[in-house]
All heavy atoms as TSV, in Angstrom:
chain	resi	resn	atom	element	x	y	z
A	1	MET	N	N	30.106	74.692	105.669
A	1	MET	CA	C	31.209	75.149	104.877
A	1	MET	C	C	31.100	76.671	104.699
A	1	MET	O	O	30.087	77.170	104.265
A	1	MET	CB	C	31.160	74.432	103.526
A	1	MET	CG	C	32.461	74.444	102.817
A	1	MET	SD	S	32.425	73.482	101.296
A	1	MET	CE	C	32.822	71.883	101.927
A	2	VAL	N	N	32.140	77.439	105.047
A	2	VAL	CA	C	32.103	78.895	105.020
A	2	VAL	C	C	32.355	79.425	103.610
A	2	VAL	O	O	31.471	79.990	103.002
A	2	VAL	CB	C	33.143	79.496	106.000
A	2	VAL	CG1	C	33.173	80.988	105.900
A	2	VAL	CG2	C	32.841	79.050	107.402
A	3	LYS	N	N	33.556	79.280	103.090
A	3	LYS	CA	C	34.009	79.701	101.759
A	3	LYS	C	C	33.568	81.105	101.379
A	3	LYS	O	O	33.714	82.020	102.156
A	3	LYS	CB	C	33.595	78.664	100.725
A	3	LYS	CG	C	34.188	77.302	101.035
A	3	LYS	CD	C	34.862	76.740	99.877
A	3	LYS	CE	C	35.500	75.426	100.267
A	3	LYS	NZ	N	36.197	74.820	99.230
A	4	ASP	N	N	33.045	81.299	100.172
A	4	ASP	CA	C	32.578	82.591	99.669
A	4	ASP	C	C	33.672	83.658	99.652
A	4	ASP	O	O	33.523	84.738	100.228
A	4	ASP	CB	C	31.372	83.066	100.473
A	4	ASP	CG	C	30.505	84.034	99.667
A	4	ASP	OD1	O	30.648	84.053	98.428
A	4	ASP	OD2	O	29.706	84.751	100.280
A	5	GLY	N	N	34.814	83.353	98.999
A	5	GLY	CA	C	35.902	84.317	98.843
A	5	GLY	C	C	36.857	84.404	100.013
A	5	GLY	O	O	37.663	85.321	100.086
A	6	VAL	N	N	36.819	83.464	100.933
A	6	VAL	CA	C	37.664	83.500	102.127
A	6	VAL	C	C	39.046	82.928	101.819
A	6	VAL	O	O	39.175	81.871	101.218
A	6	VAL	CB	C	37.018	82.699	103.282
A	6	VAL	CG1	C	37.930	82.643	104.484
A	6	VAL	CG2	C	35.683	83.311	103.657
A	7	VAL	N	N	40.103	83.663	102.246
A	7	VAL	CA	C	41.481	83.204	102.094
A	7	VAL	C	C	42.028	82.933	103.493
A	7	VAL	O	O	41.974	83.801	104.371
A	7	VAL	CB	C	42.358	84.261	101.389
A	7	VAL	CG1	C	43.800	83.806	101.335
A	7	VAL	CG2	C	41.828	84.541	99.995
A	8	GLY	N	N	42.545	81.720	103.699
A	8	GLY	CA	C	43.144	81.362	104.980
A	8	GLY	C	C	44.659	81.429	104.883
A	8	GLY	O	O	45.232	80.987	103.894
A	9	ILE	N	N	45.317	82.006	105.884
A	9	ILE	CA	C	46.780	82.101	105.908
A	9	ILE	C	C	47.289	81.277	107.078
A	9	ILE	O	O	46.876	81.477	108.217
A	9	ILE	CB	C	47.242	83.555	106.041
A	9	ILE	CG1	C	46.732	84.364	104.842
A	9	ILE	CG2	C	48.757	83.634	106.144
A	9	ILE	CD1	C	46.987	85.840	104.936
A	10	ILE	N	N	48.193	80.346	106.773
A	10	ILE	CA	C	48.769	79.489	107.806
A	10	ILE	C	C	50.255	79.805	107.913
A	10	ILE	O	O	51.040	79.422	107.050
A	10	ILE	CB	C	48.571	77.998	107.469
A	10	ILE	CG1	C	47.087	77.697	107.322
A	10	ILE	CG2	C	49.223	77.123	108.537
A	10	ILE	CD1	C	46.792	76.302	106.836
A	11	PRO	N	N	50.655	80.547	108.957
A	11	PRO	CA	C	52.077	80.831	109.146
A	11	PRO	C	C	52.733	79.700	109.942
A	11	PRO	O	O	52.186	79.228	110.933
A	11	PRO	CB	C	52.070	82.124	109.950
A	11	PRO	CG	C	50.789	82.069	110.714
A	11	PRO	CD	C	49.811	81.277	109.883
A	12	PHE	N	N	53.878	79.241	109.478
A	12	PHE	CA	C	54.646	78.278	110.266
A	12	PHE	C	C	56.120	78.490	110.005
A	12	PHE	O	O	56.524	78.991	108.973
A	12	PHE	CB	C	54.218	76.834	109.989
A	12	PHE	CG	C	54.457	76.359	108.589
A	12	PHE	CD1	C	55.620	75.683	108.263
A	12	PHE	CD2	C	53.516	76.560	107.597
A	12	PHE	CE1	C	55.844	75.234	106.979
A	12	PHE	CE2	C	53.729	76.114	106.314
A	12	PHE	CZ	C	54.896	75.456	105.992
A	13	ARG	N	N	56.926	78.126	110.992
A	13	ARG	CA	C	58.365	78.335	110.878
A	13	ARG	C	C	59.112	77.056	111.184
A	13	ARG	O	O	58.571	76.128	111.780
A	13	ARG	CB	C	58.825	79.455	111.799
A	13	ARG	CG	C	58.608	79.171	113.247
A	13	ARG	CD	C	58.937	80.393	114.075
A	13	ARG	NE	N	58.772	80.057	115.480
A	13	ARG	CZ	C	59.638	80.363	116.411
A	13	ARG	NH1	N	60.728	81.024	116.109
A	13	ARG	NH2	N	59.429	80.029	117.657
A	14	THR	N	N	60.366	77.047	110.772
A	14	THR	CA	C	61.172	75.843	110.967
A	14	THR	C	C	61.720	75.744	112.384
A	14	THR	O	O	61.917	74.660	112.888
A	14	THR	CB	C	62.343	75.810	109.972
A	14	THR	OG1	O	63.099	77.013	110.096
A	14	THR	CG2	C	61.840	75.685	108.554
A	15	GLY	N	N	61.950	76.856	113.053
A	15	GLY	CA	C	62.589	76.849	114.374
A	15	GLY	C	C	61.617	76.828	115.528
A	15	GLY	O	O	61.573	77.766	116.309
A	16	SER	N	N	60.844	75.775	115.660
A	16	SER	CA	C	59.915	75.662	116.789
A	16	SER	C	C	60.696	75.638	118.091
A	16	SER	O	O	61.729	74.987	118.194
A	16	SER	CB	C	59.087	74.383	116.651
A	16	SER	OG	O	58.419	74.359	115.427
A	17	LYS	N	N	60.201	76.323	119.103
A	17	LYS	CA	C	60.928	76.411	120.370
A	17	LYS	C	C	60.610	75.262	121.316
A	17	LYS	O	O	61.494	74.713	121.945
A	17	LYS	CB	C	60.630	77.743	121.053
A	17	LYS	CG	C	61.190	78.914	120.293
A	17	LYS	CD	C	60.948	80.208	121.018
A	17	LYS	CE	C	61.542	81.355	120.209
A	17	LYS	NZ	N	61.486	82.612	120.891
A	18	GLY	N	N	59.351	74.891	121.438
A	18	GLY	CA	C	58.973	73.852	122.390
A	18	GLY	C	C	59.252	72.442	121.899
A	18	GLY	O	O	59.837	71.622	122.602
A	19	LEU	N	N	58.846	72.140	120.691
A	19	LEU	CA	C	59.011	70.817	120.097
A	19	LEU	C	C	59.729	71.011	118.767
A	19	LEU	O	O	59.158	71.544	117.809
A	19	LEU	CB	C	57.646	70.156	119.885
A	19	LEU	CG	C	57.621	68.737	119.363
A	19	LEU	CD1	C	58.353	67.803	120.315
A	19	LEU	CD2	C	56.185	68.271	119.194
A	20	ILE	N	N	60.983	70.609	118.707
A	20	ILE	CA	C	61.828	70.851	117.533
A	20	ILE	C	C	61.165	70.341	116.252
A	20	ILE	O	O	60.719	69.204	116.195
A	20	ILE	CB	C	63.199	70.173	117.716
A	20	ILE	CG1	C	63.825	70.586	119.029
A	20	ILE	CG2	C	64.101	70.439	116.525
A	20	ILE	CD1	C	64.761	71.722	119.024
A	21	ASN	N	N	61.092	71.202	115.252
A	21	ASN	CA	C	60.521	70.880	113.933
A	21	ASN	C	C	59.112	70.300	114.002
A	21	ASN	O	O	58.749	69.437	113.203
A	21	ASN	CB	C	61.442	69.928	113.159
A	21	ASN	CG	C	62.686	70.633	112.686
A	21	ASN	OD1	O	62.647	71.793	112.313
A	21	ASN	ND2	N	63.797	69.941	112.724
A	22	LYS	N	N	58.301	70.788	114.924
A	22	LYS	CA	C	56.961	70.228	115.096
A	22	LYS	C	C	56.108	70.345	113.837
A	22	LYS	O	O	55.302	69.475	113.549
A	22	LYS	CB	C	56.242	70.878	116.273
A	22	LYS	CG	C	55.779	72.282	115.994
A	22	LYS	CD	C	54.931	72.823	117.135
A	22	LYS	CE	C	54.599	74.252	116.862
A	22	LYS	NZ	N	54.853	75.131	117.946
A	23	ASN	N	N	56.271	71.397	113.069
A	23	ASN	CA	C	55.452	71.589	111.878
A	23	ASN	C	C	55.766	70.582	110.772
A	23	ASN	O	O	54.977	70.418	109.847
A	23	ASN	CB	C	55.625	73.010	111.343
A	23	ASN	CG	C	55.052	74.027	112.291
A	23	ASN	OD1	O	53.957	73.852	112.793
A	23	ASN	ND2	N	55.806	75.078	112.561
A	24	PHE	N	N	56.901	69.924	110.870
A	24	PHE	CA	C	57.305	68.956	109.858
A	24	PHE	C	C	57.222	67.511	110.350
A	24	PHE	O	O	57.553	66.588	109.617
A	24	PHE	CB	C	58.719	69.274	109.367
A	24	PHE	CG	C	58.790	70.659	108.787
A	24	PHE	CD1	C	59.215	71.723	109.558
A	24	PHE	CD2	C	58.378	70.895	107.492
A	24	PHE	CE1	C	59.256	73.002	109.033
A	24	PHE	CE2	C	58.404	72.168	106.958
A	24	PHE	CZ	C	58.853	73.216	107.735
A	25	ARG	N	N	56.766	67.315	111.570
A	25	ARG	CA	C	56.565	65.961	112.095
A	25	ARG	C	C	55.292	65.382	111.505
A	25	ARG	O	O	54.347	66.091	111.212
A	25	ARG	CB	C	56.479	65.973	113.616
A	25	ARG	CG	C	57.814	66.325	114.233
A	25	ARG	CD	C	57.750	66.210	115.723
A	25	ARG	NE	N	59.025	66.594	116.276
A	25	ARG	CZ	C	59.621	65.948	117.243
A	25	ARG	NH1	N	59.048	64.900	117.799
A	25	ARG	NH2	N	60.776	66.346	117.701
A	26	PHE	N	N	55.278	64.078	111.364
A	26	PHE	CA	C	54.152	63.414	110.728
A	26	PHE	C	C	53.099	62.990	111.735
A	26	PHE	O	O	53.417	62.484	112.810
A	26	PHE	CB	C	54.640	62.194	109.946
A	26	PHE	CG	C	55.248	62.560	108.631
A	26	PHE	CD1	C	56.506	63.134	108.561
A	26	PHE	CD2	C	54.563	62.337	107.453
A	26	PHE	CE1	C	57.068	63.483	107.351
A	26	PHE	CE2	C	55.113	62.680	106.231
A	26	PHE	CZ	C	56.372	63.252	106.182
A	27	ILE	N	N	51.851	63.206	111.373
A	27	ILE	CA	C	50.693	62.739	112.130
A	27	ILE	C	C	49.846	61.963	111.129
A	27	ILE	O	O	49.358	62.536	110.148
A	27	ILE	CB	C	49.883	63.912	112.719
A	27	ILE	CG1	C	50.748	64.722	113.676
A	27	ILE	CG2	C	48.635	63.400	113.408
A	27	ILE	CD1	C	50.090	65.995	114.162
A	28	ASN	N	N	49.703	60.673	111.341
A	28	ASN	CA	C	48.967	59.819	110.405
A	28	ASN	C	C	49.462	59.986	108.972
A	28	ASN	O	O	48.706	60.272	108.058
A	28	ASN	CB	C	47.463	60.085	110.467
A	28	ASN	CG	C	46.858	59.658	111.777
A	28	ASN	OD1	O	47.376	58.758	112.432
A	28	ASN	ND2	N	45.794	60.295	112.184
A	29	GLU	N	N	50.767	59.843	108.784
A	29	GLU	CA	C	51.413	59.858	107.469
A	29	GLU	C	C	51.324	61.197	106.738
A	29	GLU	O	O	51.450	61.258	105.518
A	29	GLU	CB	C	50.855	58.741	106.587
A	29	GLU	CG	C	51.043	57.366	107.191
A	29	GLU	CD	C	50.449	56.262	106.340
A	29	GLU	OE1	O	50.003	56.526	105.214
A	29	GLU	OE2	O	50.440	55.126	106.824
A	30	MET	N	N	51.105	62.297	107.470
A	30	MET	CA	C	51.026	63.625	106.858
A	30	MET	C	C	51.716	64.627	107.785
A	30	MET	O	O	51.483	64.605	108.988
A	30	MET	CB	C	49.564	64.023	106.653
A	30	MET	CG	C	49.378	65.324	105.912
A	30	MET	SD	S	47.636	65.807	105.745
A	30	MET	CE	C	47.007	64.520	104.689
A	31	PRO	N	N	52.573	65.518	107.240
A	31	PRO	CA	C	53.200	66.531	108.090
A	31	PRO	C	C	52.150	67.429	108.748
A	31	PRO	O	O	51.094	67.687	108.164
A	31	PRO	CB	C	54.048	67.344	107.116
A	31	PRO	CG	C	54.191	66.517	105.904
A	31	PRO	CD	C	52.989	65.625	105.847
A	32	PHE	N	N	52.463	67.893	109.941
A	32	PHE	CA	C	51.537	68.717	110.715
A	32	PHE	C	C	51.060	69.940	109.923
A	32	PHE	O	O	49.878	70.252	109.887
A	32	PHE	CB	C	52.217	69.150	112.017
A	32	PHE	CG	C	51.328	69.938	112.929
A	32	PHE	CD1	C	50.249	69.350	113.544
A	32	PHE	CD2	C	51.576	71.281	113.158
A	32	PHE	CE1	C	49.425	70.077	114.392
A	32	PHE	CE2	C	50.765	72.013	113.994
A	32	PHE	CZ	C	49.685	71.415	114.609
A	33	TRP	N	N	51.996	70.643	109.239
A	33	TRP	CA	C	51.616	71.841	108.479
A	33	TRP	C	C	50.647	71.496	107.354
A	33	TRP	O	O	49.715	72.244	107.086
A	33	TRP	CB	C	52.836	72.562	107.913
A	33	TRP	CG	C	53.505	71.834	106.778
A	33	TRP	CD1	C	54.559	70.980	106.880
A	33	TRP	CD2	C	53.148	71.888	105.410
A	33	TRP	NE1	N	54.885	70.493	105.645
A	33	TRP	CE2	C	54.030	71.028	104.717
A	33	TRP	CE3	C	52.172	72.559	104.690
A	33	TRP	CZ2	C	53.962	70.842	103.343
A	33	TRP	CZ3	C	52.106	72.367	103.313
A	33	TRP	CH2	C	53.005	71.522	102.655
A	34	GLU	N	N	50.845	70.345	106.719
A	34	GLU	CA	C	49.982	69.955	105.611
A	34	GLU	C	C	48.588	69.580	106.103
A	34	GLU	O	O	47.582	69.884	105.463
A	34	GLU	CB	C	50.608	68.786	104.849
A	34	GLU	CG	C	49.949	68.528	103.526
A	34	GLU	CD	C	50.728	67.549	102.677
A	34	GLU	OE1	O	51.939	67.352	102.905
A	34	GLU	OE2	O	50.112	66.969	101.774
A	35	ARG	N	N	48.532	68.967	107.256
A	35	ARG	CA	C	47.233	68.634	107.860
A	35	ARG	C	C	46.436	69.912	108.124
A	35	ARG	O	O	45.247	69.994	107.840
A	35	ARG	CB	C	47.454	67.860	109.157
A	35	ARG	CG	C	46.183	67.503	109.891
A	35	ARG	CD	C	46.461	66.548	111.030
A	35	ARG	NE	N	46.885	65.244	110.568
A	35	ARG	CZ	C	46.064	64.317	110.071
A	35	ARG	NH1	N	44.788	64.581	109.974
A	35	ARG	NH2	N	46.508	63.156	109.677
A	36	ALA	N	N	47.108	70.956	108.628
A	36	ALA	CA	C	46.441	72.239	108.875
A	36	ALA	C	C	45.957	72.855	107.562
A	36	ALA	O	O	44.849	73.396	107.495
A	36	ALA	CB	C	47.399	73.192	109.582
A	37	ALA	N	N	46.761	72.750	106.514
A	37	ALA	CA	C	46.377	73.308	105.214
A	37	ALA	C	C	45.167	72.584	104.632
A	37	ALA	O	O	44.246	73.215	104.108
A	37	ALA	CB	C	47.555	73.232	104.250
A	38	VAL	N	N	45.142	71.273	104.731
A	38	VAL	CA	C	44.015	70.489	104.208
A	38	VAL	C	C	42.736	70.841	104.968
A	38	VAL	O	O	41.661	70.965	104.375
A	38	VAL	CB	C	44.314	68.978	104.286
A	38	VAL	CG1	C	43.077	68.154	104.011
A	38	VAL	CG2	C	45.418	68.618	103.301
A	39	GLN	N	N	42.848	71.023	106.277
A	39	GLN	CA	C	41.673	71.420	107.047
A	39	GLN	C	C	41.212	72.820	106.654
A	39	GLN	O	O	40.012	73.099	106.613
A	39	GLN	CB	C	41.974	71.356	108.547
A	39	GLN	CG	C	42.115	69.938	109.047
A	39	GLN	CD	C	42.487	69.864	110.516
A	39	GLN	OE1	O	42.686	70.874	111.173
A	39	GLN	NE2	N	42.595	68.654	111.031
A	40	GLY	N	N	42.157	73.711	106.321
A	40	GLY	CA	C	41.809	75.047	105.881
A	40	GLY	C	C	41.044	75.047	104.568
A	40	GLY	O	O	40.160	75.862	104.345
A	41	VAL	N	N	41.384	74.120	103.688
A	41	VAL	CA	C	40.712	74.010	102.387
A	41	VAL	C	C	39.224	73.716	102.566
A	41	VAL	O	O	38.401	74.124	101.753
A	41	VAL	CB	C	41.387	72.919	101.527
A	41	VAL	CG1	C	40.571	72.584	100.305
A	41	VAL	CG2	C	42.785	73.369	101.123
A	42	ARG	N	N	38.874	73.054	103.638
A	42	ARG	CA	C	37.462	72.719	103.893
A	42	ARG	C	C	36.605	73.961	104.123
A	42	ARG	O	O	35.408	73.942	103.861
A	42	ARG	CB	C	37.350	71.802	105.102
A	42	ARG	CG	C	37.946	70.451	104.874
A	42	ARG	CD	C	37.752	69.569	106.077
A	42	ARG	NE	N	38.511	68.346	105.901
A	42	ARG	CZ	C	39.052	67.662	106.883
A	42	ARG	NH1	N	38.896	68.070	108.127
A	42	ARG	NH2	N	39.723	66.570	106.635
A	43	THR	N	N	37.211	75.039	104.642
A	43	THR	CA	C	36.423	76.222	104.981
A	43	THR	C	C	36.831	77.477	104.217
A	43	THR	O	O	36.187	78.511	104.371
A	43	THR	CB	C	36.515	76.519	106.491
A	43	THR	OG1	O	37.896	76.680	106.837
A	43	THR	CG2	C	35.897	75.414	107.304
A	44	CYS	N	N	37.884	77.405	103.414
A	44	CYS	CA	C	38.368	78.579	102.680
A	44	CYS	C	C	38.462	78.268	101.191
A	44	CYS	O	O	38.674	77.129	100.802
A	44	CYS	CB	C	39.752	78.989	103.185
A	44	CYS	SG	S	39.816	79.365	104.938
A	45	ASP	N	N	38.325	79.297	100.377
A	45	ASP	CA	C	38.493	79.127	98.939
A	45	ASP	C	C	39.949	78.921	98.568
A	45	ASP	O	O	40.266	78.211	97.624
A	45	ASP	CB	C	37.959	80.342	98.190
A	45	ASP	CG	C	36.448	80.393	98.225
A	45	ASP	OD1	O	35.818	79.351	98.022
A	45	ASP	OD2	O	35.902	81.482	98.474
A	46	GLN	N	N	40.841	79.559	99.302
A	46	GLN	CA	C	42.269	79.440	99.044
A	46	GLN	C	C	43.002	79.449	100.377
A	46	GLN	O	O	42.615	80.148	101.302
A	46	GLN	CB	C	42.763	80.590	98.178
A	46	GLN	CG	C	44.219	80.493	97.828
A	46	GLN	CD	C	44.676	81.627	96.931
A	46	GLN	OE1	O	43.906	82.518	96.591
A	46	GLN	NE2	N	45.923	81.607	96.550
A	47	VAL	N	N	44.088	78.671	100.465
A	47	VAL	CA	C	44.915	78.619	101.667
A	47	VAL	C	C	46.336	78.989	101.266
A	47	VAL	O	O	46.869	78.469	100.283
A	47	VAL	CB	C	44.897	77.208	102.299
A	47	VAL	CG1	C	45.876	77.122	103.453
A	47	VAL	CG2	C	43.495	76.864	102.775
A	48	ILE	N	N	46.941	79.903	102.024
A	48	ILE	CA	C	48.327	80.298	101.781
A	48	ILE	C	C	49.157	79.854	102.973
A	48	ILE	O	O	48.901	80.250	104.106
A	48	ILE	CB	C	48.449	81.819	101.600
A	48	ILE	CG1	C	47.610	82.267	100.403
A	48	ILE	CG2	C	49.919	82.220	101.423
A	48	ILE	CD1	C	47.508	83.765	100.254
A	49	CYS	N	N	50.164	79.016	102.707
A	49	CYS	CA	C	51.112	78.582	103.739
A	49	CYS	C	C	52.327	79.487	103.637
A	49	CYS	O	O	52.996	79.523	102.610
A	49	CYS	CB	C	51.517	77.133	103.523
A	49	CYS	SG	S	50.190	75.969	103.809
A	50	SER	N	N	52.606	80.232	104.692
A	50	SER	CA	C	53.726	81.156	104.715
A	50	SER	C	C	54.777	80.613	105.675
A	50	SER	O	O	54.486	80.372	106.845
A	50	SER	CB	C	53.235	82.528	105.184
A	50	SER	OG	O	54.313	83.411	105.322
A	51	SER	N	N	56.011	80.419	105.158
A	51	SER	CA	C	57.040	79.801	105.984
A	51	SER	C	C	58.441	80.213	105.546
A	51	SER	O	O	58.644	80.695	104.434
A	51	SER	CB	C	56.925	78.280	105.904
A	51	SER	OG	O	57.934	77.678	106.674
A	52	ASP	N	N	59.402	79.977	106.446
A	52	ASP	CA	C	60.807	80.180	106.123
A	52	ASP	C	C	61.459	78.866	105.678
A	52	ASP	O	O	62.655	78.813	105.449
A	52	ASP	CB	C	61.552	80.765	107.328
A	52	ASP	CG	C	61.465	79.883	108.560
A	52	ASP	OD1	O	60.662	78.926	108.573
A	52	ASP	OD2	O	62.182	80.160	109.533
A	53	ALA	N	N	60.671	77.819	105.523
A	53	ALA	CA	C	61.189	76.504	105.113
A	53	ALA	C	C	61.641	76.540	103.655
A	53	ALA	O	O	61.024	77.199	102.822
A	53	ALA	CB	C	60.122	75.438	105.294
A	54	ASP	N	N	62.723	75.827	103.366
A	54	ASP	CA	C	63.251	75.782	102.007
A	54	ASP	C	C	62.487	74.817	101.108
A	54	ASP	O	O	62.421	75.004	99.912
A	54	ASP	CB	C	64.722	75.380	102.022
A	54	ASP	CG	C	65.597	76.495	102.567
A	54	ASP	OD1	O	65.271	77.669	102.320
A	54	ASP	OD2	O	66.595	76.185	103.234
A	55	ASN	N	N	61.944	73.780	101.689
A	55	ASN	CA	C	61.328	72.723	100.878
A	55	ASN	C	C	59.818	72.632	101.115
A	55	ASN	O	O	59.336	71.709	101.732
A	55	ASN	CB	C	61.982	71.380	101.181
A	55	ASN	CG	C	61.969	71.060	102.655
A	55	ASN	OD1	O	61.679	71.909	103.471
A	55	ASN	ND2	N	62.273	69.836	103.000
A	56	LEU	N	N	59.094	73.594	100.578
A	56	LEU	CA	C	57.643	73.575	100.702
A	56	LEU	C	C	57.062	72.772	99.550
A	56	LEU	O	O	57.028	73.234	98.418
A	56	LEU	CB	C	57.075	74.996	100.674
A	56	LEU	CG	C	57.427	75.884	101.845
A	56	LEU	CD1	C	56.896	77.281	101.618
A	56	LEU	CD2	C	56.870	75.318	103.123
A	57	VAL	N	N	56.635	71.576	99.856
A	57	VAL	CA	C	56.066	70.713	98.817
A	57	VAL	C	C	54.788	70.105	99.367
A	57	VAL	O	O	54.771	69.550	100.452
A	57	VAL	CB	C	57.047	69.579	98.442
A	57	VAL	CG1	C	56.429	68.673	97.409
A	57	VAL	CG2	C	58.351	70.158	97.934
A	58	SER	N	N	53.723	70.201	98.603
A	58	SER	CA	C	52.451	69.624	99.023
A	58	SER	C	C	52.173	68.353	98.249
A	58	SER	O	O	52.210	68.343	97.029
A	58	SER	CB	C	51.320	70.618	98.810
A	58	SER	OG	O	50.091	70.005	99.127
A	59	ALA	N	N	51.888	67.297	98.959
A	59	ALA	CA	C	51.529	66.030	98.327
A	59	ALA	C	C	50.020	65.847	98.289
A	59	ALA	O	O	49.533	64.805	97.897
A	59	ALA	CB	C	52.179	64.883	99.096
A	60	THR	N	N	49.296	66.882	98.686
A	60	THR	CA	C	47.846	66.750	98.779
A	60	THR	C	C	47.163	66.802	97.425
A	60	THR	O	O	46.076	66.277	97.260
A	60	THR	CB	C	47.239	67.883	99.638
A	60	THR	OG1	O	47.487	69.119	98.993
A	60	THR	CG2	C	47.812	67.885	101.030
A	61	GLY	N	N	47.774	67.471	96.457
A	61	GLY	CA	C	47.139	67.643	95.161
A	61	GLY	C	C	46.090	68.738	95.164
A	61	GLY	O	O	45.372	68.934	94.197
A	62	GLU	N	N	46.002	69.479	96.260
A	62	GLU	CA	C	45.027	70.567	96.392
A	62	GLU	C	C	45.543	71.799	95.650
A	62	GLU	O	O	46.571	72.358	96.008
A	62	GLU	CB	C	44.800	70.922	97.860
A	62	GLU	CG	C	44.093	69.869	98.652
A	62	GLU	CD	C	42.604	69.832	98.363
A	62	GLU	OE1	O	42.079	70.764	97.721
A	62	GLU	OE2	O	41.970	68.868	98.784
A	63	SER	N	N	44.851	72.227	94.624
A	63	SER	CA	C	45.278	73.409	93.868
A	63	SER	C	C	44.994	74.697	94.625
A	63	SER	O	O	45.517	75.751	94.274
A	63	SER	CB	C	44.590	73.436	92.508
A	63	SER	OG	O	43.192	73.531	92.676
A	64	SER	N	N	44.169	74.640	95.663
A	64	SER	CA	C	43.833	75.838	96.430
A	64	SER	C	C	44.861	76.136	97.524
A	64	SER	O	O	44.722	77.119	98.242
A	64	SER	CB	C	42.443	75.705	97.037
A	64	SER	OG	O	42.370	74.557	97.830
A	65	ILE	N	N	45.913	75.311	97.647
A	65	ILE	CA	C	46.977	75.557	98.620
A	65	ILE	C	C	48.150	76.202	97.891
A	65	ILE	O	O	48.722	75.624	96.983
A	65	ILE	CB	C	47.437	74.261	99.315
A	65	ILE	CG1	C	46.283	73.618	100.075
A	65	ILE	CG2	C	48.595	74.563	100.275
A	65	ILE	CD1	C	46.619	72.272	100.683
A	66	LYS	N	N	48.491	77.432	98.289
A	66	LYS	CA	C	49.607	78.173	97.707
A	66	LYS	C	C	50.693	78.321	98.763
A	66	LYS	O	O	50.437	78.217	99.957
A	66	LYS	CB	C	49.163	79.565	97.239
A	66	LYS	CG	C	47.969	79.561	96.313
A	66	LYS	CD	C	48.299	78.902	95.007
A	66	LYS	CE	C	47.064	78.965	94.104
A	66	LYS	NZ	N	46.967	77.904	93.180
A	67	PHE	N	N	51.930	78.591	98.317
A	67	PHE	CA	C	53.062	78.693	99.231
A	67	PHE	C	C	53.771	80.024	99.073
A	67	PHE	O	O	53.953	80.505	97.960
A	67	PHE	CB	C	54.042	77.548	98.987
A	67	PHE	CG	C	53.420	76.208	99.218
A	67	PHE	CD1	C	52.887	75.495	98.167
A	67	PHE	CD2	C	53.330	75.682	100.487
A	67	PHE	CE1	C	52.283	74.271	98.366
A	67	PHE	CE2	C	52.728	74.462	100.717
A	67	PHE	CZ	C	52.209	73.754	99.643
A	68	ASP	N	N	54.144	80.612	100.207
A	68	ASP	CA	C	54.863	81.877	100.219
A	68	ASP	C	C	56.126	81.680	101.051
A	68	ASP	O	O	56.046	81.419	102.260
A	68	ASP	CB	C	53.999	82.979	100.844
A	68	ASP	CG	C	54.744	84.284	100.973
A	68	ASP	OD1	O	55.350	84.706	99.973
A	68	ASP	OD2	O	54.727	84.863	102.063
A	69	ARG	N	N	57.281	81.764	100.405
A	69	ARG	CA	C	58.564	81.629	101.104
A	69	ARG	C	C	58.940	83.008	101.636
A	69	ARG	O	O	59.107	83.953	100.880
A	69	ARG	CB	C	59.620	81.118	100.124
A	69	ARG	CG	C	61.045	81.129	100.623
A	69	ARG	CD	C	61.266	80.019	101.637
A	69	ARG	NE	N	62.663	79.762	101.883
A	69	ARG	CZ	C	63.412	80.444	102.741
A	69	ARG	NH1	N	62.894	81.437	103.415
A	69	ARG	NH2	N	64.670	80.135	102.923
A	70	ARG	N	N	59.016	83.132	102.956
A	70	ARG	CA	C	59.339	84.425	103.546
A	70	ARG	C	C	60.731	84.357	104.189
A	70	ARG	O	O	61.206	83.275	104.537
A	70	ARG	CB	C	58.296	84.837	104.567
A	70	ARG	CG	C	58.263	83.987	105.810
A	70	ARG	CD	C	57.263	84.535	106.838
A	70	ARG	NE	N	57.386	83.837	108.069
A	70	ARG	CZ	C	56.685	82.755	108.396
A	70	ARG	NH1	N	55.825	82.257	107.562
A	70	ARG	NH2	N	56.855	82.170	109.568
A	71	PRO	N	N	61.382	85.508	104.395
A	71	PRO	CA	C	62.690	85.527	105.047
A	71	PRO	C	C	62.608	84.995	106.483
A	71	PRO	O	O	61.588	85.198	107.153
A	71	PRO	CB	C	63.080	87.005	105.047
A	71	PRO	CG	C	62.221	87.641	104.004
A	71	PRO	CD	C	60.970	86.833	103.945
A	72	ALA	N	N	63.643	84.341	106.946
A	72	ALA	CA	C	63.677	83.754	108.293
A	72	ALA	C	C	63.472	84.793	109.385
A	72	ALA	O	O	62.893	84.510	110.426
A	72	ALA	CB	C	64.977	83.004	108.510
A	73	GLU	N	N	63.935	86.029	109.153
A	73	GLU	CA	C	63.797	87.057	110.196
A	73	GLU	C	C	62.356	87.496	110.418
A	73	GLU	O	O	62.044	88.123	111.420
A	73	GLU	CB	C	64.670	88.283	109.888
A	73	GLU	CG	C	64.380	88.976	108.598
A	73	GLU	CD	C	65.201	88.442	107.417
A	73	GLU	OE1	O	65.880	87.413	107.553
A	73	GLU	OE2	O	65.137	89.050	106.349
A	74	LEU	N	N	61.453	87.156	109.522
A	74	LEU	CA	C	60.051	87.486	109.731
A	74	LEU	C	C	59.346	86.381	110.494
A	74	LEU	O	O	58.260	86.473	110.913
A	74	LEU	CB	C	59.345	87.718	108.390
A	74	LEU	CG	C	59.826	88.917	107.609
A	74	LEU	CD1	C	59.066	89.025	106.299
A	74	LEU	CD2	C	59.662	90.210	108.402
């Protein structure tokens, strides 16, 4: 476990080019973006999910996962 003040940033967007909405597809009953965030919590003190998605909701209950709504043009 790495931790020790490490912040992980997970950027994802709604307009995937290869596989439409891939970040919101479910893998084993969990959206792809959320699975990445949960894995980030294992090695980081805090995880920030940055996205242009309107409905950022975490069902994980992880208080170390924060959300940043960014403009679509970024």
